[in-house]
N, C-alpha and C positions, 0 to 999 in steps of 0.2 A: 292591160286591155281596158279600153274605155267602156264604161257601163252604159246601158241603155237609158237609165233614168236615175234620178236621185233617190236615195233612201228617204224614208219618211222622217227620220231623225234630222237629217241635214236640211230638208225642206222646212221643217218646223222651226229649226234654229234660224234659218234664213229669214222666214216671215217675221219671227219675233225680233230679230235684229233690226229689220227694216222699220217695224212699228216703233221700236224704242228709239231708233235714230231720228224719226220724224216727230216724236212726242216732245212736249215742252220739257225743258231741262229742269229737274228738281234734284233735291239731295239724293233720293233713293234711285232715281233713274240714272243719274250721273255715275252712281257707284257701280252700276251693273251693265249699262248699255255698251260701253266700250269692250269689256271682256267678252260679253255675249256676241257682239258683232264680229269680233275677231275669231271667236270659236266657231261661229257659223261659217265664216269664210274658210277657215281651215277644213271644216267638215266637207264643205262643198268641193273645195279643191281636191282633197284626198279622195272623195268619192268619184269625182268626175275624171280625174287623171292620176291614178295611183303611181304611175311611172314617174311623172315629173315631180310629184310630191316627194317620193322617196329619194329622188336625186337632189332636190333643192333644199328640203327641210333640214337635213343634218348640217349643211353648209350655213344655212341661216342661223341655226342655233349656235354654231361655233362662232359666227360673227357677233352674235349678241353677247356670248360669254366673253369674247375678247373686248367688246366695247365697254362693258360694265365691270370687267375684271373680277368675275366670280367663277366659282367652280360649278360644274354641271349640276351638282346636288342642289345648288341654291337658285338655279334659273327660275323655277316656278314662283318662288317667293319674290325674287327680284322683279319679275314681270308684274306681279300683283302690286308691289310697292309703287312701281312707275305708273301703272295704269290708274290706280286709285288715290294717288298722292293728294290731289286737290281736295277731294271729298273727305278723306280721312282727316286732313288738317282742319277742315271746316268743322267737322263733327266733334273732334277732340278739343276744340278751342285753340288749335294751333294757328289758325288764320284769323285776322282781324278785319271785319267788314265795316266799311265806313258808313254805309247807309242800310245795312241789314239785308241787302239783296245777295243772292247767290251769284258769284262772278263766273264768267267763262273765260277761257283762254288757255295758253300753253301751260302744261303741268310743270310745277316746280319753280315757277317764276316768283321772284320776291315781291313784285308788285304787278297787279293786273287791273286793268280798267275796262269796264263795259258800260259805256254811257256814263251815268252818274254813279255806278256801283264800282267801288274800289276795294281791293282786298290785299292785305300784306301777310305774307306767310314765308316760311323757310324754303330755301332752295337746296335740292340734293347736290352736295358737293362731291360725292364720290361713293362708290360701293366696292366692297372686297369680301373675300371669304376668309374665315378663320376656322380654327378647330371647333369653335363653339357654334358657328353659323354665319349668317350674313351680317356684315357690318355696314351700316349706312351713316355717312357723315353728312350733317346738315348745317348750313349757314343760317343763323338766326338774324332777321332784320333788326337794325338798330332801333332801340326804343321798345322792343317787345320783351316781356318777361320770359326768361329761359324755362321757368316752371311750366309754361304752356306746352313744352315739347318733351315733358317727362312722363306723359300719361301712358305708361307701358301696357296696362290692361286693355286700354282702348286699342292700341296698336296691335297687340297680340290677337284680339278678336277679329280685327279688320283684315289682317294679313295671314290668318290661319296658322299661327305658330303657337307653341305652348307658353313660351316665356320671351319677354323683351326686357332688356336692361338698357338704361340710359345713364349717361354721365356727361358732364361738361368738360370737354377737352381743353378749352381755352375760352376767353371771352368771345361770345358770339358763335361758338362751334360746339355742337352737341353730337355725341356718338350714340347710335342705337345699335344694339347687338340682338339680332333676331335668332333665337335658337331654332335651327332648322332640323336638328336631330334630337336624340334623347339628351336630356340634361345630365351631364356626367356626374353631378353631385347628387342626383337622385338614386345613385347606386350606393349600397352600403360601403362604408370605408372600413377596411380591416387594419388592425394595429400594425400588421406587417408592412403596410404602406408608408408608415412613418419611419424615419431613420432612427437608429439606436441613439438614445439620449446620452449625452456626455455626463460623466461624473464630475466634470469641472463646473462649479456653480457660476462661473463667469460666462459660460456658453448659453445661447438661447435654448429655450425648451421646446422641442417638437410638440405641436399641439393639434394640428389638423392638416388637411390637404386642400389645395385650391382646385378650380375646375380644369387646370392643366395637369393635375396629378402631382404637383410639386408640394413639398412640405411647407406648412405655415408655422412660424416659430413665434413664441412670446418671450419677452424679456423677463428677467427675475425682478418683478415689480408688483405692487398692489394691482390686482386685476378684478374687474367686475364682469360677471357673465349675466346678461340680461335677456329675458325671453318670456313669452307667454306660456301658460300651462301646456305641456306636451311638446315644447320646442326643443328639448334635449339638454337642458341646463345641467342635469346631473352628470351626463357624460362629459360636459365641458369641465366640470370640477375634477372629475377623475382623470381627464387627459392631462391636467397640470400635475396631479399627484404622480401619475405614471411617468411623466417626463422628468420628474425629480427623483424617481426611484433609484437610479444608479448612484446618485449622491447620497441618498438615504441608506443604501446598502453599505456605504463606507462610513456611516455614522455622522455624516455632515449635515443631515437634515432631520428634524423632528416635526411631526404633524400634530396639530391640535384641531379637534373637530367640534363645531357648534351647529346645532340643528334644532330650531324651535318646533319643527314638525316631527322630529325623530324619525325621519325616513331615510335619507341618503347616508348620513353618518352611521346610523345604527346598523346598516348593511355590512359595515366593515370596521367595527370598533377596534379590532386588533391593529389597525394601521396607526392609531392615534395614541399618544402618550397621555392625553387628557381629552375628555369629551364633556359636553354640556348640552342639556336639552331645555331646562327651565330658565326663567328670567334670572333667578338667583345664581344659577350656575354660569350663565352668560356674564353676569356682573362680576362674579368672582374671577373668571378667566381674564376679563378685560383689566381688572385691577392688577392681577399678577403680571400681565404683559406690560402694562404701563410702568410698573415698578422695574421690570426687567429692562425696559428702554432706558430708564433713568440710570440704573446700575451700570449698564454697558456704556452709556454716555460718560459717566463719571470715571470709569476705569480706562476707557479707550478714547478719550476726547481727542479730536484732531487726527485720528487714524481711521482709515477705511476698514470696515469690518471684514474679517476673513474667518470663514467657518472652520471649526475644528471639531473633532469628536467630543472634546470637553466643552466647547462653546458652539453648538450647532446653529445652523439657520433654523429659525422657528417659522413654520408655514401654517398659518391659521386658516382653516377651511370653514367658511360660514355659509351654510345653506339657508335660504329664506332671509338673506341679510336685509332686504327691503321691508321686512316685517318686524325688524327689531324694536322700533319705537312702540309698536302695538302690544308687545308681550309684557311690557312693564306696566303694571297697574298703578304703581306709586310714582308720582312725578319726580320726587326727589331721587329715587333709585334710578329712574330712567335718565335723568340729567347727569347723574354721577357716572353711570355706565357709558353714556355717549361721550362724556368728557374724557374718560380713559381711552375709549376707542379712537377719539380724535388724536390723542397723544401718540398712540400706536401708528396711526396712518400718517401723521405728520413727520414723525422722527424714526419710525421703525425700520424703514428700508436700509438706512445707513448703519443701523445697529443690529442687523441680522434678524429682523422680524418682518415677514411679508404676509399680507392678508389676501386671500382669494375668496371672493363672495359671489353668491348667485341669488338672483331674485327676479320678481316679475314686474314690479312697478318702478320705472326709472325716475319718477317725479321727485322733486326736492322735498315734498311733504313726507314721502315714504322713506327717502334716503337722503337726509340732510347733509351727509358727508360725501356725497357722490363725487364732488369735485376733487376729492383727495385721492381718487383712483386714477392714475395716469394711463391705465390700459383698460379698455372696455371692449368686450366681445358682445355684439348684438345679434342674438338669434331672432326668431320670428317675433315681431312686435305688432301692436294692434293698428297703429296709424302713423301718418307722417309726423304728427306732433311728438309721439314717443321716440321716433327715430332722431328728430332734432335734439330732443332732451338727452337721449342716451349718448349720441355720437357727436353732438355739437353742431353749431351753425355751419353751413357749408357742406355737411355730410351728404345731403340729397344731391346737391349739384356735383359732388365728387363721385356719385355713382352708388352710394350706399342705399339699399332698398330693402331692409329687413321687414318692413311692413307689407311687402308684396310677396313674401314667402308663403307658399300654400300651407294650410293646416295639415299636420301629420296625423294620420288616423289609421286604424286597422284596414279600412277599405282601400287605401292607397299604399299599404305595406309600410307605413311610416317613412315614406320616401323623402321627407324633408326634415326629419328629426336630426338635430345637430347642424343644420345648414344656417349660416349666418355671415356676418361681416366683421372684420377687424381692421384697424388702421395700422399700417406698417410704419417703420421708423422714417420712411421717406414721405409719409403723409398720404399715401395711396390707400384706398379702401379695397380690401381683397375679399372676394366671396369664397367661403371655405366651408368644410364640413368636418366635424370631429368624429372620431370612431365611436361606436356604441360600446359602452361598458356593460356587459351582461353580468348576471349574478355569478356565473362561473368565473368570469374574468376578474370580478372583484375578489372572489375567494382565492384565486391564484395570486393576485397582487398582495392580498393579506398574508398568504403563506410566504411569499417572497420577502416581504418586509417585516413580518411579525417579530422576528428576533432583533430587529434594529429599531422599531418604532415605539414599542410600548414601554419606554422608560426614558429617563433623563429629561423629564419635563420640569425638573426643579430649577429655580432661579440660580444664577451663577454663585451668588453669595451663600446660598444654602448648601450647594455642593462643596464650596470651599470650606465652609464650617464643618461639614461632615467629615471631609478629608482631614481636617486639622485635629478632630477628636479621635 
């Protein structure tokens, strides 16, 4: 039934849309006048003739969905992206203005000219829906830095989504993923979501889950877990220990725990055959391990190491590893300890000694031996510089964004604790989350491995000597 008049809301929107349409174009008006004008038109149409609106609008929406290849869930965000693309590119630094004037023209064009004003910006190459949300592929004009189009925080605010991820698919092509629903990794990960770890030390270690719910595995290699305070590094350490638990139950693994702050390791001392908290204790353990590396090399030179209950894999868990250089007050003692640790990191893997370390500062000043860790897990970091240092050049372009992870706090239920990135064997950076290891979980793990962990830390030669006597 046709109504006699327009509701006040529709009339107000119509007047505002007209005013904005005839006003001079500027950054802020361009950002809102098109959406408001369309909204006013829809309101007027729906109020004036509800029958035709109800008949036509569903078909129009289906046509839009078909045209941009997105699910109905993503239609509002897709529309916002299309309508505000020009302005968002300008404000985020994604468009380059030749003379500083705001250009006008068709949205998404790679080059636009208005008199003497010229702008170069990316073109939307395609849209699609994924489990995570709306995927937008953009073509970057030749000559422009891809980093211009990786400003996720700007995009998230402009398009009304919680999170945006960006990565470079290929030269000149960037993929944006706009999370249109809840971030699946902001839900706690239960240990039951990881597959049962194998007792075979040649198999990868289940460590975390990705945002598709699939297990993320680590290789049996020196591993560095980096992250700011409260990012979940402790659970990262315990995830590795838990993944090696079946092999430890068979007597194939022994754990050594070092912790200069006496926090994580002290929570479950029964897991370790040896622990150290002071600088002297760290130095003593490093010296023993360096000697063990030499002994195993002399006895088994030219043969790949195979763990046995008599000669187990030694897994050295070091919390606050990036603070090691600061706990030694004496320079000579520090240099000697670092030299022993270098031997362990350089030769240990092939001789049955693996180091798993966690720390906050990825810089070379704090962690001079960082390059000897082939496997790095980056939880929340402070800035892009730390991301590049931790994960290497090219990590940002490949989609690793640990510096964009929100701070985990009591107010948000620690929603991002344990969220981070790790590089797979194929070179891809995967966003993942480790399960949280509670005090009760640690106590259970300690009970599980207590009969198998708290002994056999002796060097191979010492055991042989004892057996001979």
